[in-house]
Structures are given as C-alpha cells and as structure tokens.
C-alpha angles and dihedrals in degrees: 000000000000120000134188127207133160146189100026088164097191095311092139098163092051091047091053093046090051092052088051091050089051090048082229110202138174087265092062130073129222125201115196115197098212137269098086089147139058133047101032127084104260112028097149093053090052092052093045092051092051091046091058093053114082090193094062119095115196126205120197120252132192093262090051090051093051091046094049096046091050102041095043086063096043094044092062115104110248114227136175088262097056108024094097097050106025099087119040127194087255090057092051092047090051089051091052092049091048091051091050091049094059101283098117096086089049093048094048093051094041095056092055091062125097111259094251091056090048091054093045089057093048091048089050091053093044090055094049116123121247096211141344141190123223124194132204128171095330095320123115125209116196109201124202134148101240120353140293118276114210091012118198119173090215093058122092114237093239090064093068124093120245091248091055091064106035104042106029112091115225116250100235093189088063126077105221101190124044092208106090090212093060118086133189107221117198147164126187097082112075108233091230084078094051104043113078089222092052096229121148100244134121111280115224117175141103093025093306133117111189114187107177102104095176101255096166089052094055098273122104141288109238141193132197122203115219097204099045105021089232119153125213129194140193120191117242121252091198125106099202127137116244120262135154119283 
C-alpha cells in the first residue's frame, strides 16, 4: 500500500504510533509531504528514521527549505580563509527568522550530532523531491507540500519554481483540475483552518486531499491510503496552541 502523511514537525512518538497503526512494512511505500522538522520535540529523530527507510519518499517543505539554507551555511568549517566572508548579515537574519519559526529545537539537536551525521541529514534534504504524481486505476494524485502558485492546468509541474510549491497555500475553494479523477494532495495548511467545523481530520472536497491535521498544535497526525482511500489518525501528545504553518 502507498500512504501519504505531512507536517510531522518533530512529533516522533505520534509518527511511530501511526506507522504501527498502518502496519507499515517494507512492502509498503510512504510519501511525506515535507516539514518533518521544527516545532515539535524530536525533529532530528524523525528525519533519521525516514533516512533509514528506503521505502519513504520525502518531498521538501518550507521548514525543510529554511533549515537546509541555514544549516548548510553553519555546517561549513570556518577557516582563516573564509571567516570574514562566509556568513553575511542576510545569513544571520535568515537564521534568526528560522529560529523564531520553530527552528530552535531542530538547531539545538542538530548541533549535538557528529559532523558526518549532520552532513547526511543535509544531503537527505537536498535530495528531497519537490513534487510527484502517483497513479492508481486511472486516478492521478498530484503531491506537493503547500499549493501551486500561478497554477495553469496546461503547465507541467517541473516548470514551477520551488517557492511556488512550498510557500503558496492551496485555495481549497478552487478546483484545480477539471478531470474529476485528478486530485491535488497537500500539507502545510492545518485542516482545522479548512473544515468549517474546525476538526483535525483529512479534508477531501473539490478535488483536494489535505492531510496536515495539525499534530504539533494539538490536533492529529494523519495518513491517507492511495489504493483504498482509507484515513488513519493518531491523537497528538502536544500541548501547543494553534497557529498557522
């Protein structure tokens, strides 16, 4: 079976519980729509677990992008030849903004790792996909982290910029694809903001499947099965107040 989850945000215990609920095996595939790190208690453990699983496909999210841009700079060995020019004021400002947006826990855990493990994580994020399309019995599932800025149904996905797919929130009132068997699958926007009742459950309407159920904010961690359409949930152990992603 193929499963989709998103926005784990360091919720390692919920992530492991959800895999157990799926009975996730080497014969299955998991697609994670970004933002495994930041905000929650164990972001590095989440990333390291996914890195060890050959049947996990990771798509980059906005938090991954901020983490990667910042830590690739900070992970470079400072020498007498580069110390004056290596970090600019913009680099330091980006680092500050990342910390303020939930990156501090990731930064604190990352810097305790041996250098080879740090570089492995950065390589893993660098190799993450930007988008992908899954097919099942005539249905198409278009997977991105956030949405598609400047969407045009005639455009190929690979013609969009990275920022178009990881920062732009999907418009859930809009049907993106005319084909009723094509679905836009996203994370990034907690479904409590989409559902009129505000409950943390997967949103399925208007050609959308939104799977970020706000686990790190006290909602739930969710999974959607491509083949069966089943949804799976694990209750959050976090005690955070809700905010936008």
